[in-house]
C-alpha positions in Angstrom: -16.2 -4.0 -9.6 -14.8 -1.3 -7.7 -11.7 0.4 -7.3 -9.1 1.0 -4.9 -6.0 3.2 -4.9 -2.8 2.3 -2.8 -1.0 5.7 -2.0 2.6 5.7 -0.3 2.7 8.5 2.4 5.5 9.8 3.9 5.7 14.0 4.1 4.1 13.9 0.9 2.1 11.2 -1.0 2.7 9.1 -3.7 -0.3 8.6 -5.9 -1.4 5.2 -7.3 -3.1 7.0 -10.9 -4.0 3.5 -12.1 -5.9 2.1 -9.2 -6.8 -1.7 -9.0 -10.5 -3.5 -9.6 -11.3 -5.7 -6.7 -14.2 -7.4 -5.5 -14.4 -5.4 -2.2 -12.5 -4.3 0.8 -11.3 -7.5 2.2 -9.7 -8.1 -1.4 -8.2 -4.7 -1.1 -6.7 -5.7 1.8 -5.2 -8.8 1.0 -3.9 -6.4 -2.4 -2.5 -4.0 -0.2 -0.8 -6.5 1.7 1.0 -8.5 -1.1 2.0 -5.0 -2.8 3.5 -3.7 0.3 5.7 -6.8 0.9 6.8 -6.8 -2.8 8.0 -3.3 -2.4 9.9 -4.2 0.9 11.2 -7.1 -0.5 13.0 -5.6 -3.3 14.3 -2.5 -1.7 15.3 -1.2 2.1 14.1 2.0 1.0 11.4 4.1 -1.3 12.8 7.4 -2.9 15.6 7.8 -0.8 14.0 7.4 2.6 13.6 4.1 4.6 10.3 2.2 4.9 10.2 2.9 8.7 8.7 6.4 7.2 6.4 5.3 4.6 2.7 4.1 5.5 0.1 2.7 2.8 -3.3 4.3 2.6 -5.7 2.8 0.8 -9.0 4.9 -0.9 -11.9 3.5 -2.8 -13.3 5.2 -5.9 -14.9 8.0 -4.3 -11.7 8.9 -2.7 -12.4 7.8 0.9 -9.7 6.4 2.9 -10.9 2.6 4.0 -7.4 1.7 5.8 -3.8 2.7 6.3 -0.6 1.1 7.8 3.0 1.7 8.8 5.3 0.2 6.4 6.9 -0.6 9.2 4.7 -3.1 10.1 5.3 -5.3 7.0 7.2 -8.5 7.2 8.7 -8.5 4.0 9.7 -12.1 3.7 7.1 -14.6 2.3 6.7 -17.0 5.2 8.3 -19.9 3.9 
């Protein structure tokens, strides 16, 4: 299974050094959504900066950036 890396970026990059094995890019999108919601649900900020400054960048195992999105666009509630 391919590896995907979920990096957080503002003025610097916090790299996902472990990565996650997932079946395809659609699964990586779903995983990114879950991870970003969990991060925002637990805290209003990350490394002393508001989430509005951060973005998530997803790369494949070759280092190619597949997609990214601002963390400010993530709804932290689970919709229930």
